[in-house]
C-alpha positions as CSV (number, residue, x, y, z in Angstrom):
1,M,5.5,8.2,160.0
2,I,5.9,7.9,163.6
3,L,9.7,6.6,165.1
4,L,9.6,5.6,168.5
5,H,13.0,4.4,170.2
6,F,12.0,5.2,173.9
7,L,9.7,5.6,176.0
8,V,7.7,9.1,175.1
9,Q,7.1,11.1,178.6
10,H,7.1,14.7,177.8
11,Y,4.7,16.3,175.0
12,R,5.5,19.5,174.1
13,L,5.5,19.2,170.2
14,F,4.4,15.6,170.4
15,P,1.0,14.9,170.9
16,K,0.1,12.9,173.9
17,S,-2.6,11.3,173.0
18,L,-0.9,9.2,169.7
19,G,2.2,8.8,172.3
20,D,0.0,7.1,174.4
21,V,-0.7,4.7,171.9
22,L,2.3,4.0,170.7
23,T,3.5,3.4,174.1
24,T,0.3,1.2,175.2
25,Y,0.4,-1.1,172.2
26,Q,4.5,-1.3,172.2
27,V,4.9,0.2,168.3
28,Q,8.1,0.5,167.2
29,E,7.4,2.2,164.1
30,L,4.3,3.0,162.3
31,H,3.4,4.3,159.0
32,L,-0.3,5.5,158.3
33,S,-1.7,7.1,155.4
34,Q,-4.6,8.1,154.0
35,T,-5.1,9.0,150.4
36,Q,-8.0,9.9,147.9
37,G,-7.7,9.3,144.0
38,V,-4.9,8.1,142.3
39,W,-1.3,9.3,142.0
40,R,-0.4,9.1,137.8
41,Y,3.2,8.0,137.6
42,D,3.4,7.9,133.9
43,K,2.4,11.7,133.9
44,W,3.0,13.0,137.4
45,G,6.5,11.4,138.0
46,Y,6.9,10.1,141.6
47,P,4.9,12.0,144.1
48,P,6.4,13.3,147.6
49,E,5.1,10.5,149.9
50,D,4.2,7.7,148.0
51,A,1.0,5.9,149.4
52,A,-1.9,3.3,148.2
53,P,-5.1,4.3,147.2
54,G,-7.1,4.3,150.6
55,A,-5.9,3.8,153.8
56,E,-3.2,1.8,154.7
57,L,-1.0,1.2,157.7
58,L,2.6,-0.8,158.4
59,V,3.8,-1.1,161.9
60,W,7.0,-2.4,163.3
61,F,6.5,-3.7,167.1
62,L,9.2,-3.5,169.6
63,P,11.4,-6.4,169.7
64,Q,10.0,-7.3,173.7
65,A,6.3,-7.3,172.5
66,S,4.5,-10.6,172.8
67,N,1.3,-11.6,171.1
68,I,2.0,-9.6,168.0
69,D,-1.5,-10.5,166.9
70,K,-3.8,-9.4,169.7
71,L,-1.6,-5.9,170.1
72,W,-2.2,-5.3,166.4
73,S,-6.1,-5.7,166.9
74,D,-5.9,-3.2,169.8
75,L,-3.8,-0.8,167.7
76,V,-6.0,-0.2,164.9
77,N,-8.8,-0.2,166.9
78,A,-7.6,2.8,168.9
79,L,-6.0,4.4,165.6
80,S,-9.6,4.7,164.2
81,G,-11.1,6.3,167.1
82,L,-8.1,8.7,167.0
83,F,-8.5,9.4,163.4
84,C,-12.0,8.9,163.0
85,S,-11.7,6.3,160.0
86,S,-12.5,2.6,160.2
87,L,-9.3,1.1,160.6
88,N,-11.1,-1.2,162.4
89,F,-12.0,-3.3,159.7
90,M,-8.3,-4.3,159.3
91,D,-8.5,-7.7,160.9
92,S,-7.1,-11.1,159.5
93,K,-8.6,-11.3,156.7
94,S,-6.7,-8.3,155.0
95,T,-3.3,-8.0,157.3
96,V,-0.5,-9.8,156.0
97,I,3.6,-10.0,157.2
98,P,5.4,-9.3,154.5
99,R,8.9,-10.7,154.1
100,W,11.4,-8.3,151.9
101,T,9.2,-5.4,150.7
102,F,9.2,-3.1,153.8
103,R,12.3,-2.4,155.7
104,P,12.1,0.1,159.2
105,A,12.9,3.7,157.9
106,G,14.1,4.7,161.3
107,L,16.9,3.9,164.1
108,A,16.9,0.0,164.5
109,D,19.2,-2.6,166.0
110,E,21.2,-4.2,164.1
111,G,19.5,-7.5,162.5
112,Y,15.8,-6.3,163.6
113,S,14.8,-5.5,160.0
114,L,15.5,-9.4,159.5
115,Q,12.7,-10.2,162.0
116,S,9.4,-9.9,159.7
117,A,7.2,-11.8,162.7
118,R,7.1,-8.2,163.8
119,V,5.9,-6.3,160.9
120,R,2.0,-6.1,160.2
121,Y,0.5,-4.7,156.9
122,S,-2.9,-3.9,155.8
123,A,-5.0,-1.7,153.5
124,L,-8.2,-0.8,152.9
125,P,-9.1,0.6,149.1
126,K,-12.2,2.1,149.6
127,E,-11.7,3.9,153.1
128,I,-10.5,7.5,151.3
129,V,-9.7,10.2,153.0
130,C,-12.3,12.9,153.6
131,T,-13.1,16.1,156.0
132,E,-13.6,14.3,159.1
133,N,-10.1,12.4,158.8
134,L,-8.3,15.7,158.2
135,T,-9.6,17.3,161.2
136,P,-8.2,14.8,163.6
137,W,-4.7,15.0,161.9
138,K,-4.6,18.7,162.2
139,K,-5.4,18.7,166.2
140,L,-1.9,16.4,165.9
141,L,0.4,19.5,164.7
142,P,2.7,20.9,167.3
143,C,1.0,24.1,167.3
144,N,-2.3,22.6,169.0
145,S,-0.2,21.3,171.7
146,K,0.2,22.8,174.9
147,D,2.4,20.4,177.3
148,S,5.6,20.0,178.7
149,E,8.7,20.1,176.8
150,C,9.9,16.9,175.0
151,K,13.4,15.6,175.9
152,S,13.6,12.9,173.9
153,S,15.7,12.7,170.8
154,A,14.9,9.6,169.1
155,V,11.3,10.3,168.8
156,E,10.2,11.6,164.9
157,L,6.8,12.6,163.6
158,K,6.7,13.3,160.1
159,Q,3.2,14.6,158.8
160,T,2.7,15.4,155.0
161,L,0.1,16.6,153.3
162,T,0.1,16.2,149.1
163,L,-2.2,18.3,146.7
164,V,-2.3,18.0,143.0
165,Y,-3.8,20.6,141.2
166,D,-3.9,21.1,136.9
167,P,-3.9,25.0,136.5
168,P,-4.9,25.1,132.9
169,T,-8.2,23.2,133.2
170,T,-9.3,25.9,136.3
171,N,-8.3,29.0,134.1
172,R,-10.6,30.1,131.3
173,N,-7.2,31.9,130.0
174,G,-5.7,28.6,129.3
175,K,-2.7,29.6,131.0
176,Q,-1.1,28.0,134.0
177,D,-1.2,30.8,136.1
178,W,-1.7,29.8,140.0
179,N,-1.3,31.6,142.9
180,F,-2.3,30.7,146.8
181,R,-5.5,32.7,146.7
182,N,-7.1,30.8,144.0
183,T,-5.6,27.4,145.1
184,Y,-6.7,27.6,148.6
185,S,-9.4,30.7,149.0
186,T,-6.8,32.1,151.0
187,S,-3.3,33.6,151.4
188,L,-0.6,32.5,153.7
189,S,-0.7,35.1,157.0
190,S,1.2,32.9,159.5
191,Q,3.2,30.0,160.3
192,C,3.6,27.6,163.4
193,P,5.3,29.6,166.3
194,L,7.1,26.1,167.4
195,A,8.7,25.4,163.8
196,S,12.3,25.8,163.7
197,S,12.0,26.4,160.0
198,S,9.4,27.0,157.7
199,K,9.9,27.4,153.9
200,I,8.3,27.3,150.6
201,F,10.2,25.4,147.9
202,V,8.9,26.2,144.0
203,D,10.7,23.8,141.3
204,M,12.2,26.5,138.7
205,E,13.2,23.4,136.4
206,S,10.1,23.6,134.8
207,A,11.0,27.3,133.7
208,N,13.2,24.9,130.7
209,F,10.0,24.7,129.1
210,A,7.6,27.6,129.8
211,P,9.4,30.1,132.1
212,F,7.0,32.1,134.7
213,T,8.0,35.4,136.9
214,L,7.4,34.6,141.1
215,K,5.3,37.1,143.1
216,P,7.0,38.4,145.3
217,E,10.5,37.8,144.5
218,P,11.7,34.9,146.4
219,T,14.5,34.9,149.5
220,R,16.9,33.0,147.1
221,I,17.5,30.8,144.7
222,E,19.2,28.0,145.2
223,T,20.7,25.0,143.5
224,F,20.9,21.4,144.9
225,R,22.9,18.3,143.8
226,R,20.8,15.1,144.0
227,V,21.8,11.5,143.3
228,G,23.7,13.4,139.9
229,E,21.2,15.5,139.0
230,I,21.0,19.5,139.5
231,K,17.7,21.4,140.4
232,K,16.8,24.9,140.8
233,Y,14.4,25.9,143.6
234,A,13.1,29.8,144.6
235,V,13.0,29.5,148.2
236,Y,10.8,32.2,150.3
237,D,11.8,31.8,154.2
238,L,8.5,32.6,155.9
239,K,9.7,33.8,159.2
240,E,11.2,36.7,156.8
241,V,8.7,37.2,154.5
242,L,5.6,37.5,156.9
243,G,7.8,39.5,159.2
244,K,8.0,42.5,156.0
245,Q,5.0,42.0,154.2
246,G,2.2,40.1,156.8
247,K,1.1,37.9,154.5
248,I,2.1,35.9,151.3
249,D,0.2,35.1,148.2
250,L,2.8,33.5,145.7
251,T,1.6,34.1,142.4
252,A,3.2,32.4,139.3
253,L,2.5,34.2,136.0
254,Y,3.1,32.7,132.6
255,P,3.4,34.9,129.4
256,G,1.4,32.7,127.0
257,V,-0.8,29.8,126.5
258,M,0.0,26.6,127.6
259,Q,1.5,24.3,125.2
260,F,1.2,20.7,125.3
261,S,3.5,18.1,124.3
262,D,4.6,14.3,125.1
263,I,5.2,13.6,128.7
264,V,8.0,11.9,129.5
265,P,7.9,9.0,131.1
266,P,9.7,8.2,134.5
267,P,12.3,5.8,134.8
268,V,10.1,3.0,136.3
269,Y,6.0,2.7,136.5
270,A,3.8,-0.1,136.3
271,S,-0.2,-0.7,135.2
272,R,-2.4,-3.3,136.6
273,Y,-6.0,-4.4,135.4
274,V,-8.3,-7.1,135.7
275,T,-8.5,-9.6,133.3
276,G,-11.4,-12.5,132.0
277,Y,-15.2,-12.2,132.1
278,G,-18.2,-13.3,133.4
279,L,-18.7,-14.3,136.8
280,E,-16.6,-17.3,137.6
281,K,-12.8,-17.1,136.6
282,G,-10.8,-14.1,135.8
283,G,-7.2,-12.8,136.6
284,I,-4.6,-10.2,137.9
285,T,-2.3,-8.9,135.1
286,C,0.6,-5.9,136.2
287,Q,2.7,-4.4,133.8
288,I,6.1,-2.8,135.3
289,H,7.9,-0.6,132.8
290,N,11.7,0.2,132.8
291,T,12.8,3.1,130.4
292,L,16.0,3.2,131.9
293,S,19.1,1.9,129.9
294,E,19.9,-0.5,132.2
295,N,18.5,-3.5,134.2
296,I,17.4,-3.1,137.6
297,T,16.2,-5.7,140.4
298,V,12.5,-5.0,141.6
299,I,10.7,-6.5,144.7
300,Y,6.6,-7.2,144.1
301,M,4.2,-7.6,146.7
302,E,0.5,-8.7,145.7
303,T,-2.3,-9.1,148.5
304,I,-5.4,-10.3,147.1
305,P,-8.4,-11.1,149.5
306,W,-9.7,-14.7,150.0
307,F,-12.5,-14.3,148.2
308,L,-10.3,-14.9,145.0
309,R,-9.1,-17.7,144.8
310,V,-5.7,-17.7,143.2
311,Y,-4.0,-20.4,141.3
312,F,-0.2,-20.3,142.2
313,N,0.3,-22.6,138.9
314,S,-1.1,-19.9,136.7
315,L,2.0,-17.2,137.8
316,K,3.5,-15.9,135.0
317,V,6.7,-13.1,134.8
318,E,7.0,-12.7,131.4
319,N,9.3,-10.1,129.1
320,N,8.7,-9.4,125.3
321,G,7.0,-13.1,125.4
322,A,10.2,-14.6,127.5
323,T,9.7,-16.2,130.4
324,I,11.9,-14.9,133.5
325,K,12.4,-16.8,136.4
326,P,12.5,-15.0,139.7
327,F,15.3,-14.7,142.2
328,K,13.1,-15.3,145.0
329,I,9.5,-16.4,146.1
330,H,7.2,-16.0,148.9
331,Y,3.9,-17.2,148.7
332,I,1.0,-17.9,151.6
333,P,-1.9,-19.2,150.4
334,G,-5.2,-17.8,151.5
335,K,-8.1,-19.1,153.7
336,D,-12.0,-18.6,153.5
337,R,-12.9,-15.9,155.7
338,S,-9.8,-16.0,157.8
339,Q,-6.3,-15.0,155.6
340,P,-5.8,-13.1,152.3
341,Y,-3.3,-14.6,149.8
342,Q,0.2,-13.2,149.9
343,L,2.8,-13.1,147.4
344,E,6.2,-11.6,147.1
345,L,8.6,-11.6,144.4
346,V,12.4,-10.5,143.7
347,F,13.2,-10.3,139.5
348,R,15.1,-8.2,137.2
349,L,13.5,-5.7,134.7
350,R,15.4,-5.5,131.4
351,A,16.2,-2.3,130.1
352,Q,13.9,-0.4,128.3
353,S,11.1,-2.9,128.2
354,T,7.8,-3.8,129.8
355,T,7.4,-6.8,132.4
356,K,4.1,-8.6,132.4
357,I,3.1,-10.3,135.7
358,S,0.2,-12.5,135.6
359,L,-2.0,-15.0,137.7
360,S,-6.1,-16.5,137.4
361,F,-8.3,-16.9,139.9
362,D,-11.8,-18.1,140.8
363,R,-14.3,-15.9,142.3
364,A,-15.9,-17.6,145.5
365,F,-19.7,-17.3,146.7
366,L,-20.0,-15.3,149.4
367,K,-22.7,-16.0,152.0
368,W,-25.6,-13.4,151.8
369,T,-24.9,-11.7,155.1
370,E,-21.0,-11.0,154.0
371,Y,-22.4,-8.7,151.1
372,P,-21.9,-5.0,151.9
373,P,-24.8,-2.8,151.1
374,D,-23.8,-1.5,147.5
375,A,-23.0,-5.3,146.7
376,N,-23.6,-4.7,142.7
377,H,-20.7,-1.8,143.1
378,G,-18.2,-4.2,143.4
379,F,-15.3,-5.7,145.8
380,Y,-11.7,-4.0,145.8
381,V,-8.5,-5.4,145.5
382,N,-5.4,-3.9,147.4
383,S,-3.1,-1.8,145.1
384,A,0.2,-3.8,144.5
385,V,3.7,-2.7,146.1
386,I,6.7,-2.3,143.8
387,S,9.9,-1.4,145.6
388,T,13.3,-0.6,143.7
389,I,16.7,1.2,143.5
390,L,17.0,3.7,141.0
391,P,20.3,5.4,139.6
392,T,18.3,8.8,138.6
393,S,16.4,11.3,140.9
394,V,14.9,12.1,137.7
395,N,10.8,13.1,138.2
396,N,11.8,12.1,141.9
397,T,11.1,14.6,144.8
398,A,10.8,12.0,147.6
399,V,12.2,12.5,150.9
400,Q,14.7,9.9,151.6
401,Q,15.1,7.9,154.6
402,H,18.2,9.6,155.8
403,G,16.1,12.8,155.6
404,S,13.4,14.6,157.8
405,T,12.5,17.7,155.5
406,I,12.4,18.2,151.7
407,E,15.8,20.4,151.8
408,D,17.6,17.4,153.3
409,S,16.6,15.7,150.8
410,M,17.6,17.6,148.1
411,N,21.5,17.8,149.2
412,D,21.5,14.0,149.1
413,Q,24.9,13.2,147.7
414,S,24.0,9.4,147.4
415,E,24.4,7.7,143.7
416,Q,21.8,5.3,144.3
417,L,17.6,6.5,145.5
418,F,15.0,4.0,146.7
419,L,12.1,3.9,145.2
420,R,8.5,2.6,146.5
421,L,5.6,2.8,144.2
422,H,1.8,1.4,144.7
423,T,-0.1,0.4,141.7
424,E,-3.9,1.1,141.3
425,S,-6.5,-0.7,143.2
426,L,-8.9,-3.1,141.6
427,L,-12.5,-3.7,141.6
428,V,-13.7,-6.8,141.0
429,S,-17.2,-8.2,140.6
430,L,-18.5,-11.6,142.9
431,P,-21.8,-13.6,141.9
432,T,-24.3,-11.5,143.8
433,P,-27.6,-12.6,144.5
434,D,-31.1,-10.6,143.4
435,F,-31.4,-8.9,147.1
436,S,-34.6,-7.1,145.6
437,M,-35.9,-10.8,145.2
438,P,-37.1,-11.5,149.0
439,Y,-38.8,-8.3,149.0
440,N,-40.9,-9.1,145.7
441,V,-41.5,-12.3,147.5
442,I,-42.9,-10.8,150.5
443,C,-45.2,-8.3,149.1
444,L,-46.7,-11.3,146.8
445,A,-47.0,-13.2,149.6
446,C,-48.7,-10.7,151.8
447,T,-51.0,-9.6,149.2
448,V,-52.4,-13.0,148.6
449,V,-52.7,-13.7,152.0
450,A,-54.8,-10.5,152.6
451,I,-56.9,-11.3,149.8
452,A,-57.5,-15.1,150.7
453,F,-56.9,-15.1,154.1
454,G,-61.1,-14.3,155.2
455,S,-62.6,-16.6,153.0
456,I,-60.0,-19.4,153.4
457,H,-60.6,-19.0,157.3
458,N,-64.3,-19.1,157.1
459,L,-64.2,-22.0,154.9
460,T,-62.2,-24.0,157.3
461,T,-63.2,-22.7,160.8
462,R,-66.9,-22.4,160.6
463,R,-69.8,-25.0,161.1
464,F,-72.1,-25.4,158.6
465,Q,-75.6,-26.4,160.3
466,A,-79.1,-27.0,158.7
467,L,-81.9,-24.5,160.1
468,D,-85.7,-24.5,159.9
469,P,-86.8,-20.9,158.6
470,S,-89.4,-21.0,160.6
471,K,-87.5,-22.0,163.8
472,Q,-85.2,-19.4,163.2
473,K,-84.5,-16.4,165.2
474,K,-84.8,-13.2,163.6
475,G,-82.5,-10.4,164.6
476,I,-82.8,-7.1,164.7
477,L,-82.1,-6.1,161.8
478,S,-84.0,-9.1,160.2
479,K,-87.2,-8.0,161.9
480,I,-86.8,-4.3,160.5
481,K,-86.3,-6.1,157.0
482,S,-89.1,-8.2,157.4
483,K,-91.5,-5.0,158.9
484,L,-90.3,-2.7,155.3
485,F,-91.0,-6.1,153.4
486,K,-94.2,-6.6,154.8
487,S,-95.9,-3.2,154.4
488,S,-94.4,-2.9,150.9
489,N,-96.5,-6.2,150.2
490,L,-99.3,-5.0,151.7
491,E,-99.7,-1.5,149.6
492,N,-98.8,-3.6,146.3
493,S,-101.7,-6.1,147.4
494,K,-103.9,-2.8,147.8
495,S,-102.9,-1.2,144.6
496,D,-103.8,-4.4,142.5
497,S,-107.1,-4.9,144.5
498,S,-108.2,-1.5,143.9
499,G,-107.4,-1.5,140.2
500,K,-109.4,-5.2,140.6
501,T,-112.4,-2.9,141.4
502,E,-112.6,-0.5,139.3
503,S,-112.5,-2.6,136.4
504,E,-115.0,-5.2,137.6
505,A,-117.1,-1.6,138.3
506,D,-116.8,-0.9,134.7
507,K,-117.6,-3.9,133.2
508,S,-121.1,-3.9,135.3
509,N,-121.8,-0.7,134.4
510,Q,-121.5,-1.9,130.7
511,K,-123.4,-4.5,131.4
512,D,-126.7,-2.3,132.6
513,D,-125.9,-0.3,129.8
514,L,-126.4,-3.3,126.9
515,K,-129.3,-4.2,129.1
516,D,-130.7,-0.8,129.1
517,D,-130.3,-0.5,125.2
518,N,-132.1,-4.3,124.6
519,K,-135.0,-3.4,126.4
520,D,-135.2,0.2,124.7
521,D,-135.2,-2.2,121.6
522,K,-138.1,-4.4,122.9
523,I,-140.2,-1.5,123.9
524,S,-140.0,-0.3,120.6
525,N,-140.9,-3.3,119.2
526,D,-143.7,-3.7,120.7
527,T,-145.2,0.0,119.9
528,E,-145.1,-0.9,116.6
529,P,-148.5,-1.1,114.7
530,S,-149.8,-4.9,113.8
């Protein structure tokens, strides 16, 4: 979160790269969050800093700024390069102008918060945070700045990193034991030298359910009162602890195995899901649960992409079967390929009940060039935003608007607590063509053409003429073949003729023998006596 009231000219703690971007594009206030995973409100309570799944950007422009749409387009491209993320996809197809949901969190002139035309909001549920986003974020920390002194007192830069771990699932002994070395793979050995205060707060309220021991001993135990709730925290002053020990490996030891019990839900939480079946029609339903014993008023904002064509007449707000009429409704229909659907409702949640908000939509047919590479994975829908005022601070550790640090927020003496929470993002399937079919058709067509091309080409291009075999000119190959076949024919004819001659000679010899025998017989007959 960045609050910019005057022109930033000196950079000792404030990053110059970010200050130049804010000054160039006339930004009054900017909120940028990148999240991986989903916060389970019904199990974990409320986070220190609430954010939507994926990337979320909220910007208030200065009152003298003109052509805000152009400034917004240039700003998201600049932030995309600064934070190594795909914020440049926050174009008009995913950007809305909220009317009631958001208000400036910093200093602003009277009536500025009512100028909703100067605010822009967009989210990318698919853009999750990763290492390449943490590196540029870390470079914006004050310890990496080595510039001149900053004298402006109306500039605030708040950078927050929230992590959630479940020790019983990572420890083999089933205990809730945790420490810095196992959680962060290292102990804490230094602090930011430019920070005026570096402290670690450990919530001791969980000791009512499972007592634990902290090592080393905390600097002190403090009790804070916040919105009527009294909480106890163990405080570690890093300047004092590191000065004595050099490093700190904060460890919590539990005497026994984790005993699971029913979870007490927070005062207000919500769940959201897609209804319907098939790839033609569908719906979105959001259930908001109020566990308090009194009615509260909420602001509900829904941003739906243009390819889900919403029917406004299908909007229903029901509580236990009874229809609830909203106090205010702000609805802007979407336009194909240019503007999303926007819906804002102001209505009352009844005590200890569940209110259901539902609407129907039709799935649009996209052009084949509009599908992403993983088209069968589906398309994401932004999470809904719920804003309200709570009379209690149960399960809430968030820093309020009038405080800059967690310690400031712990001593909140107000009677009410502002709450903003985000629901789950949705994944919707659209009618998707078979992108493998062109590949199959190309392969089949190429195979058929390759096999039939030669013969078809010969039949269609060759000219056939009747030729006299005797006049036909013989090529070298034909001459060689004719000689080979001629020599083989001669050998065959010679063998045939020699065989014939031998047989005739045998026959003539047989005839001569017969003649000689007859002659001998005749002579013998002539010599007999008479």
